[in-house]
GUGU-424647 format. One record per atom (N, C-alpha, C): residue in one letter; x, y, z; atom name. Coordinates in pm, 1 decimal, padded with zeros to 6 digits. Layout:
<atoms>
+-----+----------+----------+----------+------+
| res |        x |        y |        z | atom |
+-----+----------+----------+----------+------+
|   a |        X |        Y |        Z |   CA |
...
+-----+----------+----------+----------+------+
</atoms>
This chain:
<atoms>
+-----+----------+----------+----------+------+
| res |        x |        y |        z | atom |
+-----+----------+----------+----------+------+
|   x |  25582.3 | -12471.8 |  02736.1 |    N |
|   x |  25615.0 | -12418.4 |  02866.6 |   CA |
|   x |  25676.9 | -12525.9 |  02953.2 |    C |
|   x |  25752.9 | -12482.3 |  03048.6 |    N |
|   x |  25817.0 | -12575.3 |  03141.0 |   CA |
|   x |  25730.1 | -12603.4 |  03262.3 |    C |
|   x |  25782.4 | -12686.9 |  03346.1 |    N |
|   x |  25714.2 | -12724.6 |  03469.7 |   CA |
|   x |  25749.7 | -12623.4 |  03580.9 |    C |
|   x |  25655.4 | -12591.9 |  03669.9 |    N |
|   x |  25688.8 | -12501.5 |  03779.1 |   CA |
|   x |  25778.6 | -12569.6 |  03884.5 |    C |
|   x |  25789.3 | -12700.3 |  03879.1 |    N |
|   x |  25872.0 | -12772.6 |  03972.2 |   CA |
|   x |  26015.2 | -12782.7 |  03917.4 |    C |
|   x |  26112.0 | -12742.7 |  04001.8 |    N |
|   x |  26251.9 | -12749.4 |  03959.0 |   CA |
|   x |  26308.5 | -12887.2 |  03994.3 |    C |
|   x |  26350.9 | -12958.2 |  03891.3 |    N |
|   x |  26412.6 | -13089.4 |  03910.1 |   CA |
|   x |  26540.7 | -13094.9 |  03827.8 |    C |
|   x |  26637.9 | -13174.7 |  03872.6 |    N |
|   x |  26762.1 | -13183.1 |  03798.7 |   CA |
|   x |  26743.2 | -13249.6 |  03661.6 |    C |
|   x |  26821.6 | -13208.6 |  03566.1 |    N |
|   x |  26818.8 | -13270.9 |  03433.3 |   CA |
|   x |  26887.1 | -13406.2 |  03442.1 |    C |
|   x |  26873.0 | -13488.0 |  03337.9 |    N |
|   x |  26939.9 | -13617.4 |  03333.6 |   CA |
|   x |  27091.3 | -13597.6 |  03344.3 |    C |
|   x |  27144.7 | -13496.2 |  03277.1 |    N |
|   x |  27288.7 | -13470.6 |  03280.7 |   CA |
|   x |  27332.2 | -13431.9 |  03420.7 |    C |
|   x |  27253.1 | -13349.3 |  03490.8 |    N |
|   x |  27286.9 | -13314.5 |  03626.9 |   CA |
|   x |  27286.5 | -13437.1 |  03719.9 |    C |
|   x |  27191.5 | -13525.2 |  03699.5 |    N |
|   x |  27185.6 | -13647.5 |  03777.7 |   CA |
|   x |  27309.9 | -13734.4 |  03756.0 |    C |
|   x |  27352.5 | -13741.9 |  03632.2 |    N |
|   x |  27469.6 | -13823.5 |  03596.6 |   CA |
|   x |  27595.4 | -13768.4 |  03661.6 |    C |
|   x |  27604.3 | -13634.4 |  03673.2 |    N |
|   x |  27724.6 | -13570.3 |  03729.9 |   CA |
|   x |  27718.4 | -13551.9 |  03880.8 |    C |
|   x |  27611.0 | -13593.0 |  03941.2 |    N |
|   x |  27590.1 | -13566.0 |  04083.6 |   CA |
|   x |  27705.9 | -13612.4 |  04169.2 |    C |
|   x |  27753.2 | -13734.5 |  04154.3 |    N |
|   x |  27856.4 | -13787.2 |  04241.0 |   CA |
|   x |  27991.2 | -13719.7 |  04218.3 |    C |
|   x |  28013.3 | -13663.7 |  04099.3 |    N |
|   x |  28138.5 | -13593.8 |  04071.2 |   CA |
|   x |  28139.0 | -13454.3 |  04129.9 |    C |
|   x |  28023.3 | -13388.3 |  04122.2 |    N |
|   x |  28012.4 | -13250.1 |  04165.1 |   CA |
|   x |  27997.8 | -13237.6 |  04317.6 |    C |
|   x |  27925.5 | -13328.6 |  04376.7 |    N |
|   x |  27902.9 | -13322.8 |  04523.2 |   CA |
|   x |  28027.1 | -13367.4 |  04597.2 |    C |
|   x |  28028.4 | -13341.0 |  04725.3 |    N |
|   x |  28140.4 | -13374.5 |  04811.4 |   CA |
|   x |  28098.8 | -13474.1 |  04918.7 |    C |
|   x |  28197.3 | -13535.8 |  04979.8 |    N |
|   x |  28173.2 | -13627.1 |  05089.9 |   CA |
|   x |  28294.5 | -13625.4 |  05182.4 |    C |
|   x |  28288.0 | -13700.8 |  05288.7 |    N |
|   x |  28397.8 | -13704.4 |  05386.3 |   CA |
|   x |  28504.6 | -13799.8 |  05338.5 |    C |
|   x |  28631.1 | -13753.3 |  05351.5 |    N |
|   x |  28747.5 | -13832.0 |  05314.5 |   CA |
|   x |  28854.0 | -13818.0 |  05422.6 |    C |
|   x |  28943.4 | -13914.1 |  05429.3 |    N |
|   x |  29055.8 | -13906.5 |  05524.3 |   CA |
|   x |  29154.1 | -13802.2 |  05471.6 |    C |
|   x |  29190.0 | -13704.2 |  05555.2 |    N |
|   x |  29286.9 | -13602.1 |  05519.4 |   CA |
|   x |  29430.0 | -13654.0 |  05534.1 |    C |
|   x |  29445.1 | -13758.2 |  05612.9 |    N |
|   x |  29574.0 | -13822.1 |  05636.9 |   CA |
|   x |  29547.3 | -13966.6 |  05673.8 |    C |
|   x |  29651.4 | -14047.9 |  05687.7 |    N |
|   x |  29629.8 | -14187.1 |  05723.7 |   CA |
|   x |  29565.3 | -14197.3 |  05861.3 |    C |
|   x |  29461.5 | -14279.3 |  05871.0 |    N |
|   x |  29391.3 | -14302.0 |  05997.7 |   CA |
|   x |  29392.0 | -14451.5 |  06022.0 |    C |
|   x |  29453.4 | -14491.1 |  06133.8 |    N |
|   x |  29461.8 | -14633.6 |  06167.3 |   CA |
|   x |  29329.3 | -14682.6 |  06224.4 |    C |
|   x |  29302.3 | -14809.7 |  06209.0 |    N |
|   x |  29183.8 | -14872.2 |  06267.2 |   CA |
|   x |  29184.0 | -14848.0 |  06416.9 |    C |
|   x |  29072.2 | -14799.0 |  06471.8 |    N |
|   x |  29060.7 | -14770.9 |  06613.2 |   CA |
|   x |  29099.4 | -14630.4 |  06652.1 |    C |
|   x |  29159.9 | -14557.0 |  06559.7 |    N |
|   x |  29202.8 | -14419.8 |  06586.9 |   CA |
|   x |  29082.4 | -14325.1 |  06584.0 |    C |
|   x |  29089.3 | -14222.1 |  06665.8 |    N |
|   x |  28983.3 | -14120.3 |  06669.5 |   CA |
|   x |  28983.1 | -14039.0 |  06541.8 |    C |
|   x |  28865.0 | -14005.1 |  06495.2 |    N |
|   x |  28849.6 | -13917.0 |  06380.8 |   CA |
|   x |  28840.9 | -13773.8 |  06433.2 |    C |
|   x |  28924.7 | -13685.7 |  06378.0 |    N |
|   x |  28937.4 | -13549.2 |  06426.2 |   CA |
|   x |  28919.3 | -13450.0 |  06313.2 |    C |
|   x |  28911.9 | -13323.9 |  06347.3 |    N |
|   x |  28904.2 | -13218.8 |  06245.8 |   CA |
|   x |  29030.8 | -13214.7 |  06159.6 |    C |
|   x |  29140.9 | -13264.8 |  06213.0 |    N |
|   x |  29265.9 | -13267.1 |  06139.1 |   CA |
|   x |  29273.6 | -13381.5 |  06039.0 |    C |
|   x |  29205.3 | -13494.9 |  06065.9 |    N |
|   x |  29219.6 | -13610.4 |  05976.0 |   CA |
|   x |  29092.4 | -13640.6 |  05895.9 |    C |
|   x |  28992.6 | -13551.7 |  05900.8 |    N |
|   x |  28870.1 | -13565.8 |  05819.8 |   CA |
|   x |  28855.9 | -13440.4 |  05735.9 |    C |
|   x |  28835.7 | -13457.8 |  05605.3 |    N |
|   x |  28818.4 | -13345.7 |  05512.6 |   CA |
|   x |  28690.3 | -13365.0 |  05431.4 |    C |
|   x |  28637.2 | -13254.2 |  05381.6 |    N |
|   x |  28521.4 | -13256.4 |  05293.8 |   CA |
|   x |  28572.4 | -13226.8 |  05153.3 |    C |
|   x |  28571.9 | -13329.1 |  05065.5 |    N |
|   x |  28625.7 | -13313.5 |  04930.5 |   CA |
|   x |  28540.4 | -13389.3 |  04830.1 |    C |
|   x |  28569.5 | -13367.8 |  04701.8 |    N |
|   x |  28504.0 | -13442.3 |  04593.6 |   CA |
|   x |  28581.0 | -13570.4 |  04568.6 |    C |
|   x |  28517.6 | -13673.2 |  04515.7 |    N |
|   x |  28379.5 | -13687.2 |  04476.7 |   CA |
|   x |  28291.8 | -13732.4 |  04594.2 |    C |
|   x |  28163.4 | -13743.8 |  04567.6 |    N |
|   x |  28067.9 | -13785.7 |  04671.0 |   CA |
|   x |  28060.0 | -13937.5 |  04675.8 |    C |
|   x |  28167.3 | -14000.9 |  04721.7 |    N |
|   x |  28169.4 | -14146.9 |  04729.1 |   CA |
|   x |  28176.7 | -14197.5 |  04872.8 |    C |
|   x |  28152.7 | -14107.5 |  04968.3 |    N |
|   x |  28154.8 | -14144.1 |  05109.2 |   CA |
|   x |  28037.7 | -14084.8 |  05183.2 |    C |
|   x |  28050.3 | -14072.5 |  05313.9 |    N |
|   x |  27945.9 | -14018.2 |  05399.8 |   CA |
|   x |  27923.7 | -13869.4 |  05360.9 |    C |
|   x |  27798.6 | -13829.3 |  05358.9 |    N |
|   x |  27763.5 | -13691.3 |  05322.4 |   CA |
|   x |  27822.5 | -13591.7 |  05423.3 |    C |
|   x |  27861.2 | -13472.6 |  05375.0 |    N |
|   x |  27918.1 | -13370.7 |  05461.7 |   CA |
|   x |  27830.8 | -13330.7 |  05579.6 |    C |
|   x |  27697.8 | -13349.1 |  05566.2 |    N |
|   x |  27609.8 | -13311.8 |  05678.8 |   CA |
|   x |  27634.3 | -13397.8 |  05800.4 |    C |
|   x |  27710.5 | -13506.8 |  05789.4 |    N |
|   x |  27740.8 | -13592.5 |  05901.9 |   CA |
|   x |  27879.6 | -13562.9 |  05963.0 |    C |
|   x |  27940.6 | -13451.8 |  05918.7 |    N |
|   x |  28076.9 | -13417.0 |  05965.6 |   CA |
|   x |  28083.9 | -13415.5 |  06117.7 |    C |
|   x |  27994.1 | -13343.8 |  06182.6 |    N |
|   x |  28000.2 | -13332.0 |  06329.3 |   CA |
|   x |  27981.8 | -13465.2 |  06397.8 |    C |
|   x |  27901.1 | -13551.8 |  06341.3 |    N |
|   x |  27881.2 | -13686.0 |  06400.5 |   CA |
|   x |  28004.2 | -13775.1 |  06384.4 |    C |
|   x |  28070.5 | -13762.3 |  06270.4 |    N |
|   x |  28188.4 | -13847.5 |  06240.3 |   CA |
|   x |  28309.2 | -13804.0 |  06323.1 |    C |
|   x |  28331.1 | -13672.4 |  06333.6 |    N |
|   x |  28442.7 | -13622.6 |  06416.5 |   CA |
|   x |  28415.0 | -13660.8 |  06560.6 |    C |
|   x |  28508.5 | -13727.6 |  06621.3 |    N |
|   x |  28491.9 | -13776.4 |  06757.7 |   CA |
|   x |  28463.4 | -13926.7 |  06761.3 |    C |
|   x |  28425.7 | -13980.9 |  06646.6 |    N |
|   x |  28408.9 | -14125.1 |  06637.4 |   CA |
|   x |  28544.0 | -14193.4 |  06615.6 |    C |
|   x |  28538.1 | -14323.0 |  06592.3 |    N |
|   x |  28660.7 | -14400.2 |  06567.1 |   CA |
|   x |  28650.0 | -14472.5 |  06434.0 |    C |
|   x |  28766.3 | -14490.7 |  06371.0 |    N |
|   x |  28769.7 | -14562.9 |  06245.2 |   CA |
|   x |  28762.3 | -14713.1 |  06275.4 |    C |
|   x |  28678.4 | -14782.8 |  06200.0 |    N |
|   x |  28667.7 | -14929.4 |  06213.0 |   CA |
|   x |  28772.6 | -15000.2 |  06127.8 |    C |
|   x |  28830.6 | -14924.6 |  06035.3 |    N |
|   x |  28931.2 | -14981.2 |  05944.5 |   CA |
|   x |  29034.0 | -14872.0 |  05915.0 |    C |
|   x |  29149.4 | -14913.9 |  05868.0 |    N |
|   x |  29253.6 | -14815.4 |  05831.3 |   CA |
|   x |  29212.3 | -14743.8 |  05703.3 |    C |
|   x |  29227.2 | -14610.2 |  05706.6 |    N |
|   x |  29193.2 | -14527.6 |  05591.3 |   CA |
|   x |  29320.3 | -14458.0 |  05540.8 |    C |
|   x |  29343.5 | -14464.8 |  05413.0 |    N |
|   x |  29457.2 | -14398.4 |  05352.2 |   CA |
|   x |  29419.7 | -14253.9 |  05320.8 |    C |
|   x |  29519.5 | -14165.3 |  05306.3 |    N |
|   x |  29488.8 | -14024.8 |  05271.7 |   CA |
|   x |  29407.1 | -14017.5 |  05144.0 |    C |
|   x |  29299.5 | -13940.9 |  05149.2 |    N |
|   x |  29214.4 | -13922.7 |  05031.8 |   CA |
|   x |  29104.5 | -14029.5 |  05019.3 |    C |
|   x |  29111.8 | -14134.7 |  05098.4 |    N |
|   x |  29013.6 | -14241.4 |  05089.2 |   CA |
|   x |  28878.5 | -14194.4 |  05146.2 |    C |
|   x |  28770.9 | -14232.0 |  05077.5 |    N |
|   x |  28635.4 | -14197.4 |  05123.9 |   CA |
|   x |  28607.2 | -14263.1 |  05256.6 |    C |
|   x |  28542.1 | -14188.2 |  05344.0 |    N |
|   x |  28496.9 | -14240.7 |  05472.2 |   CA |
|   x |  28352.7 | -14290.1 |  05451.2 |    C |
|   x |  28335.3 | -14418.4 |  05456.8 |    N |
|   x |  28202.0 | -14478.6 |  05434.5 |   CA |
|   x |  28134.1 | -14500.8 |  05568.9 |    C |
|   x |  28004.9 | -14527.7 |  05564.2 |    N |
|   x |  27928.5 | -14554.6 |  05686.5 |   CA |
|   x |  27985.5 | -14677.0 |  05760.4 |    C |
|   x |  28033.5 | -14775.7 |  05686.2 |    N |
|   x |  28087.1 | -14896.0 |  05747.2 |   CA |
|   x |  28225.8 | -14872.4 |  05808.5 |    C |
|   x |  28294.3 | -14765.5 |  05769.7 |    N |
|   x |  28431.1 | -14741.0 |  05817.0 |   CA |
|   x |  28437.2 | -14665.6 |  05946.9 |    C |
|   x |  28321.8 | -14621.1 |  06000.3 |    N |
|   x |  28318.3 | -14543.0 |  06124.4 |   CA |
|   x |  28224.9 | -14609.5 |  06224.6 |    C |
|   x |  28252.1 | -14583.7 |  06352.5 |    N |
|   x |  28171.9 | -14646.0 |  06458.5 |   CA |
|   x |  28056.6 | -14558.3 |  06505.7 |    C |
|   x |  28015.7 | -14464.5 |  06422.0 |    N |
|   x |  27900.8 | -14377.2 |  06456.2 |   CA |
|   x |  27787.5 | -14405.6 |  06361.6 |    C |
|   x |  27668.1 | -14375.4 |  06402.6 |    N |
|   x |  27548.9 | -14403.8 |  06323.8 |   CA |
|   x |  27526.6 | -14293.0 |  06221.1 |    C |
|   x |  27544.1 | -14325.4 |  06094.4 |    N |
|   x |  27513.2 | -14232.2 |  05984.8 |   CA |
|   x |  27443.5 | -14313.6 |  05876.4 |    C |
|   x |  27357.2 | -14244.6 |  05800.2 |    N |
|   x |  27292.4 | -14318.8 |  05692.6 |   CA |
|   x |  27392.9 | -14341.1 |  05581.8 |    C |
|   x |  27367.1 | -14439.4 |  05499.1 |    N |
|   x |  27462.6 | -14485.1 |  05398.9 |   CA |
|   x |  27494.6 | -14376.3 |  05296.4 |    C |
|   x |  27621.5 | -14355.4 |  05277.8 |    N |
|   x |  27679.4 | -14272.7 |  05172.7 |   CA |
|   x |  27610.1 | -14139.1 |  05153.5 |    C |
|   x |  27605.9 | -14089.3 |  05030.0 |    N |
|   x |  27546.9 | -13959.8 |  04999.5 |   CA |
|   x |  27397.0 | -13966.5 |  05006.7 |    C |
|   x |  27332.9 | -13852.5 |  04997.5 |    N |
|   x |  27187.9 | -13846.6 |  05007.6 |   CA |
|   x |  27131.8 | -13799.2 |  04874.3 |    C |
|   x |  27086.1 | -13892.4 |  04787.6 |    N |
|   x |  27039.8 | -13855.2 |  04654.9 |   CA |
|   x |  26919.1 | -13765.2 |  04655.6 |    C |
|   x |  26847.0 | -13754.8 |  04767.0 |    N |
|   x |  26728.3 | -13668.9 |  04772.2 |   CA |
|   x |  26766.9 | -13522.5 |  04792.9 |    C |
|   x |  26887.0 | -13495.6 |  04838.5 |    N |
|   x |  26930.2 | -13357.6 |  04859.5 |   CA |
|   x |  26985.1 | -13303.3 |  04727.3 |    C |
|   x |  26906.4 | -13227.8 |  04655.6 |    N |
|   x |  26941.7 | -13188.0 |  04521.0 |   CA |
|   x |  27047.8 | -13080.0 |  04514.4 |    C |
|   x |  27044.5 | -12981.0 |  04605.0 |    N |
|   x |  27136.0 | -12868.9 |  04593.0 |   CA |
|   x |  27211.7 | -12838.5 |  04720.1 |    C |
|   x |  27177.4 | -12900.6 |  04831.5 |    N |
|   x |  27236.6 | -12865.6 |  04957.3 |   CA |
|   x |  27348.3 | -12963.0 |  04995.7 |    C |
|   x |  27458.2 | -12911.1 |  05043.7 |    N |
|   x |  27565.5 | -12995.9 |  05095.1 |   CA |
|   x |  27622.3 | -12927.7 |  05217.6 |    C |
|   x |  27573.7 | -12964.8 |  05334.8 |    N |
|   x |  27618.6 | -12903.3 |  05459.4 |   CA |
|   x |  27756.1 | -12960.2 |  05496.8 |    C |
|   x |  27834.2 | -12880.0 |  05561.1 |    N |
|   x |  27963.1 | -12924.2 |  05607.4 |   CA |
|   x |  28005.3 | -12836.9 |  05723.3 |    C |
|   x |  28127.5 | -12849.6 |  05764.5 |    N |
|   x |  28175.9 | -12772.1 |  05877.2 |   CA |
|   x |  28190.8 | -12626.0 |  05837.6 |    C |
|   x |  28190.8 | -12534.3 |  05932.6 |    N |
|   x |  28210.3 | -12392.9 |  05901.3 |   CA |
|   x |  28344.0 | -12372.6 |  05830.4 |    C |
|   x |  28352.0 | -12272.8 |  05746.0 |    N |
|   x |  28471.3 | -12246.2 |  05667.2 |   CA |
|   x |  28594.6 | -12231.2 |  05752.6 |    C |
|   x |  28582.0 | -12168.2 |  05870.6 |    N |
|   x |  28698.6 | -12149.2 |  05958.5 |   CA |
|   x |  28755.4 | -12282.3 |  06005.1 |    C |
|   x |  28668.9 | -12381.0 |  06028.1 |    N |
|   x |  28716.1 | -12511.1 |  06071.7 |   CA |
|   x |  28783.5 | -12589.2 |  05959.8 |    C |
|   x |  28732.0 | -12580.4 |  05838.1 |    N |
|   x |  28793.4 | -12654.7 |  05729.0 |   CA |
|   x |  28924.7 | -12591.4 |  05687.1 |    C |
|   x |  28937.7 | -12461.7 |  05698.9 |    N |
|   x |  29063.3 | -12393.7 |  05663.7 |   CA |
|   x |  29174.6 | -12441.0 |  05758.2 |    C |
|   x |  29140.2 | -12456.0 |  05887.0 |    N |
|   x |  29239.2 | -12502.6 |  05983.2 |   CA |
|   x |  29283.4 | -12644.7 |  05960.8 |    C |
|   x |  29191.7 | -12728.5 |  05910.1 |    N |
|   x |  29223.8 | -12869.2 |  05892.4 |   CA |
|   x |  29274.0 | -12901.4 |  05752.6 |    C |
|   x |  29276.4 | -12801.6 |  05662.5 |    N |
|   x |  29323.6 | -12826.8 |  05526.4 |   CA |
|   x |  29216.2 | -12878.6 |  05435.6 |    C |
|   x |  29092.6 | -12888.9 |  05482.5 |    N |
|   x |  28981.9 | -12941.4 |  05402.9 |   CA |
|   x |  28920.5 | -12830.9 |  05317.3 |    C |
|   x |  28813.1 | -12864.8 |  05250.8 |    N |
|   x |  28744.4 | -12770.2 |  05166.4 |   CA |
|   x |  28607.2 | -12739.4 |  05223.2 |    C |
|   x |  28558.9 | -12621.7 |  05195.8 |    N |
|   x |  28420.3 | -12584.9 |  05233.6 |   CA |
|   x |  28328.1 | -12650.9 |  05133.8 |    C |
|   x |  28215.8 | -12697.5 |  05179.1 |    N |
|   x |  28124.9 | -12773.4 |  05092.4 |   CA |
|   x |  28012.0 | -12687.6 |  05036.3 |    C |
|   x |  28044.4 | -12580.2 |  04970.2 |    N |
|   x |  27941.8 | -12499.4 |  04904.1 |   CA |
|   x |  27986.4 | -12465.2 |  04765.2 |    C |
+-----+----------+----------+----------+------+
</atoms>
């Protein structure tokens, strides 16, 4: 019999960063430039700030120049977010509402 507790398999853990999404620059963002719904997207892989920090990041400023598609890391923004993805969140990936991501050219994080 199996365990009543649902936990990811080893294979699922290995694929986590590829399957999950994170915040990336949708276009070039210069150092000091404001981060907006137009220049921040939620895309794969999960090598940047978790999508649940979308609202906190939008309105902040870039600490460094970001190229299109580059992951937005905690060090690259002037807002307080915890480092990178959240390995404890097994199945949930919050992001902006679908209507907002469609307008900015990003992807919905579900």
